[in-house]
C-alpha positions in Angstrom: 132.8 -1.8 -68.5 130.1 -0.7 -66.1 126.7 -0.7 -67.7 124.2 -0.8 -64.9 123.2 1.7 -62.3 121.4 0.1 -59.4 120.6 0.7 -55.7 124.1 -0.3 -54.6 125.5 2.9 -56.0 122.8 5.0 -54.3 123.3 3.2 -51.0 127.0 3.8 -51.2 126.5 7.5 -51.9 124.2 7.8 -48.9 126.6 5.9 -46.7 129.6 8.0 -47.7 127.6 11.2 -47.2 126.5 10.0 -43.7 130.1 9.3 -42.8 131.1 12.9 -43.6 132.3 12.5 -47.2 133.0 15.7 -49.1 129.5 16.9 -50.1 130.8 18.7 -53.2 132.6 15.6 -54.5 129.4 13.6 -53.9 127.4 16.2 -55.8 129.8 15.9 -58.7 129.4 12.1 -58.8 125.6 12.5 -58.7 125.8 15.0 -61.6 127.9 12.7 -63.6 125.5 9.8 -63.1 122.4 12.0 -63.9 123.7 13.7 -67.0 126.1 11.4 -68.8 128.6 14.3 -69.0 132.4 13.9 -69.0 134.2 14.5 -65.8 135.9 17.6 -67.1 132.6 19.1 -68.2 131.1 18.7 -64.8 134.2 19.8 -62.8 134.5 22.9 -64.9 130.8 23.7 -64.9 130.0 27.4 -64.2 126.6 28.7 -63.1 126.5 30.7 -66.3 126.6 27.4 -68.3 123.4 26.2 -66.6 120.2 27.3 -68.3 117.4 26.2 -65.9 114.7 27.9 -68.1 115.6 25.8 -71.2 116.7 22.7 -69.1 120.2 22.4 -70.4 123.8 23.0 -70.0 125.5 25.3 -72.5 129.1 24.1 -72.5 131.4 26.5 -74.2 134.5 24.3 -74.3 133.9 20.5 -74.0 136.0 17.8 -75.6 134.0 18.1 -78.7 133.8 21.9 -78.8 130.7 24.0 -77.9 128.0 21.6 -76.8 124.4 21.7 -75.5 123.5 19.0 -73.0 119.7 18.5 -72.5 119.1 17.5 -69.0 116.3 15.4 -67.4 114.2 16.8 -64.5 116.2 14.9 -61.8 119.5 16.3 -63.1 118.0 19.8 -63.1 116.6 19.3 -59.6 120.0 18.1 -58.4 121.7 21.3 -59.7 119.0 23.6 -58.5 119.5 22.2 -55.0 123.2 23.0 -54.8 124.4 26.1 -53.0 125.8 29.1 -54.8 129.0 30.5 -53.3 129.2 34.3 -53.7 132.2 35.2 -55.7 132.7 31.7 -57.1 131.4 31.1 -60.6 131.7 27.3 -60.4 128.9 25.0 -59.6 131.2 22.5 -57.9 133.4 24.7 -55.7 136.9 23.9 -54.5 138.6 24.7 -51.3 140.4 27.7 -52.8 138.3 30.8 -53.0 136.8 31.4 -56.5 138.0 28.0 -57.8 136.4 24.8 -58.9 136.8 21.4 -57.3 139.8 19.7 -58.9 138.8 16.1 -58.6 137.0 13.4 -56.6 139.3 10.4 -56.6 139.2 9.6 -52.9 135.5 10.0 -52.5 134.8 8.0 -55.8 137.1 5.2 -54.6 135.2 4.9 -51.3 131.8 5.0 -53.1 132.7 2.5 -55.8 134.3 0.1 -53.2 131.2 0.2 -51.0 129.0 -0.4 -54.0 131.1 -3.4 -55.1 132.3 -1.6 -58.2 136.0 -1.4 -57.5 137.0 -1.6 -61.1 134.6 1.2 -62.3 136.0 4.6 -63.3 134.1 7.8 -63.3 134.0 7.6 -67.1 132.1 4.3 -66.6 129.2 6.4 -65.3 128.9 8.0 -68.8 128.7 4.5 -70.3 126.1 3.5 -67.7 124.0 6.5 -68.6 124.1 5.5 -72.2 123.3 1.9 -71.4 120.2 2.9 -69.4 118.9 4.7 -72.5 119.7 1.9 -74.9 118.2 -0.7 -72.5 115.0 1.5 -72.3 114.7 1.1 -76.0 115.9 4.6 -77.0 117.6 4.9 -80.4 121.3 5.3 -80.7 121.0 8.7 -82.3 118.9 9.9 -79.4 121.4 8.6 -76.8 124.2 10.0 -78.9 122.5 13.4 -78.9 122.3 13.3 -75.1 126.0 12.4 -74.8 126.9 15.2 -77.3 128.6 13.0 -79.9 130.0 15.3 -82.5 131.1 13.2 -85.4 129.6 14.1 -88.7 127.9 10.7 -89.0 126.4 11.0 -85.6 125.3 14.6 -86.2 123.7 13.6 -89.5 121.8 10.8 -87.7 120.3 12.9 -84.9 120.5 16.4 -86.2 117.0 16.4 -87.5 115.5 15.4 -84.2 113.3 17.9 -82.4 114.3 18.8 -78.8 111.1 17.3 -77.4 112.2 13.6 -78.0 115.6 14.5 -76.7 114.1 16.1 -73.5 111.8 13.1 -73.0 114.8 10.7 -73.4 116.8 12.8 -70.9 113.9 12.7 -68.4 113.5 8.9 -68.9 117.2 8.1 -68.4 117.8 10.4 -65.5 114.5 9.4 -63.9 115.4 5.7 -64.1 118.8 6.5 -62.6 117.4 8.7 -59.9 114.9 6.0 -58.9 117.7 3.4 -58.7 119.9 5.7 -56.6 116.9 6.3 -54.3 116.3 2.6 -54.0 113.0 2.5 -55.9 112.1 0.7 -59.0 109.9 3.4 -60.5 110.7 7.0 -61.3 108.2 9.8 -61.2 109.5 12.5 -63.5 108.4 15.9 -62.4 109.2 18.5 -64.9 110.6 21.8 -63.7 108.3 24.7 -64.5 109.7 26.8 -67.3 109.1 30.5 -67.5 107.6 31.9 -70.6 
């Protein structure tokens, strides 16, 4: 299992991008790394699911049902920088008009091979996101809340937590990951201004 995100992955993403790799597929991979979401949640993400004001994704139909994903500032900045295609409700657009990107297997294979992670699946990025949180000393209930675990025992363990600790944890994890992807050891988390 892949449990570490380091500069190799960032370098590989930059290299594949410079070589003309599909920019939408690369954006999907970055979103997966920065959010800890499942592949299907990101590929099916619609702009109407993204709440920039609250800093979260409102997923109506994830594997665990309706789910709120609190995002760190780097993840929000990544999504905010993506183009919106008129007439297409999806964040990660496919080649067919009005449709989502179907998958990223060729681009992911190239990225992971360049990074020396040839046995890592896209789902491994979700595990790596969780590992960054656990290695930073965040509690399992907080990391579980960020991942959207829905079992009753998990819900009971983190259901009482305020959104501020969850948001701080999301900022910390995605900031650490963004720093590694950018080749730096420290992350400066810059919150996105919220209206209101």
